[in-house]
C-alpha positions as CSV (number, residue, x, y, z in Angstrom):
1,M,25.3,251.0,310.6
2,Q,24.5,253.7,308.2
3,T,27.1,256.3,307.4
4,K,26.3,259.9,307.0
5,R,26.8,261.1,303.4
6,R,29.0,264.1,303.0
7,P,27.9,266.9,300.7
8,V,29.4,267.3,297.3
9,R,31.4,270.5,297.4
10,A,32.5,272.3,294.2
11,F,34.0,275.5,292.9
12,I,32.3,276.6,289.7
13,L,34.2,279.0,287.5
14,I,31.8,280.8,285.1
15,H,32.8,282.6,282.0
16,V,30.2,285.2,280.8
17,K,29.6,287.7,278.1
18,A,31.0,291.2,278.7
19,G,28.9,293.3,281.0
20,R,26.9,290.3,282.5
21,A,29.2,289.3,285.4
22,K,27.3,291.0,288.2
23,Q,23.9,289.8,286.9
24,V,25.0,286.2,286.6
25,A,26.7,286.3,290.0
26,Q,23.4,287.5,291.6
27,S,21.4,284.9,289.8
28,V,23.8,282.0,290.7
29,G,24.1,283.2,294.3
30,A,20.3,282.9,294.7
31,M,20.2,279.2,293.5
32,P,19.7,276.5,296.1
33,G,23.0,274.8,297.0
34,V,25.1,277.8,296.1
35,Q,26.8,279.2,299.2
36,I,28.5,282.2,297.5
37,A,28.9,283.6,294.0
38,R,31.0,286.7,293.2
39,A,31.9,288.6,290.1
40,C,35.6,288.9,289.7
41,W,38.2,290.8,287.7
42,G,40.1,288.6,285.3
43,V,39.3,285.1,284.2
44,P,36.9,283.6,285.2
45,D,34.2,286.3,285.4
46,V,32.3,284.7,288.2
47,I,33.4,282.2,290.9
48,A,30.8,280.2,292.9
49,Y,31.0,277.7,295.7
50,A,28.3,275.1,296.1
51,E,27.4,272.4,298.5
52,V,24.8,269.9,297.3
53,S,23.7,266.4,298.5
54,S,24.8,264.4,295.4
55,Q,26.8,264.5,292.2
56,R,23.5,264.3,290.3
57,E,22.3,267.5,292.1
58,L,25.6,269.2,291.1
59,D,25.1,268.1,287.5
60,D,21.6,269.6,287.5
61,L,22.8,272.8,289.1
62,V,25.6,273.3,286.6
63,T,24.2,272.0,283.3
64,V,20.5,272.8,283.7
65,K,20.5,275.9,285.9
66,I,23.8,277.8,285.5
67,Q,24.7,277.0,281.9
68,E,21.2,278.0,280.8
69,L,21.4,281.5,282.3
70,E,21.5,284.3,279.7
71,G,25.1,285.5,279.3
72,V,26.8,282.4,280.5
73,E,29.3,281.1,277.8
74,R,30.9,278.2,279.7
75,T,31.7,276.7,283.1
76,D,34.5,274.8,284.7
77,T,33.5,272.8,287.7
78,H,36.1,271.6,290.3
79,I,34.9,269.1,292.9
80,A,36.7,269.7,296.2
81,L,38.4,266.6,297.6
82,D,37.6,267.3,301.3
């Protein structure tokens, strides 16, 4: 019997350069797997929620796509337990 794989769910906290939060939130929100991304007051500057099919896909989303966006300084990724 094959079990259905659950998606990997994660909250991604994104720290950006001053004045870039709205642009980064819009770009991140348009990425496949990202369910929502919003610019915030305070720290972090942007909070995103993603659901992807694997940890490898999450790694690609964060380290290749999000961290390479202009204005992104660093990210903190928190995988949801369930």
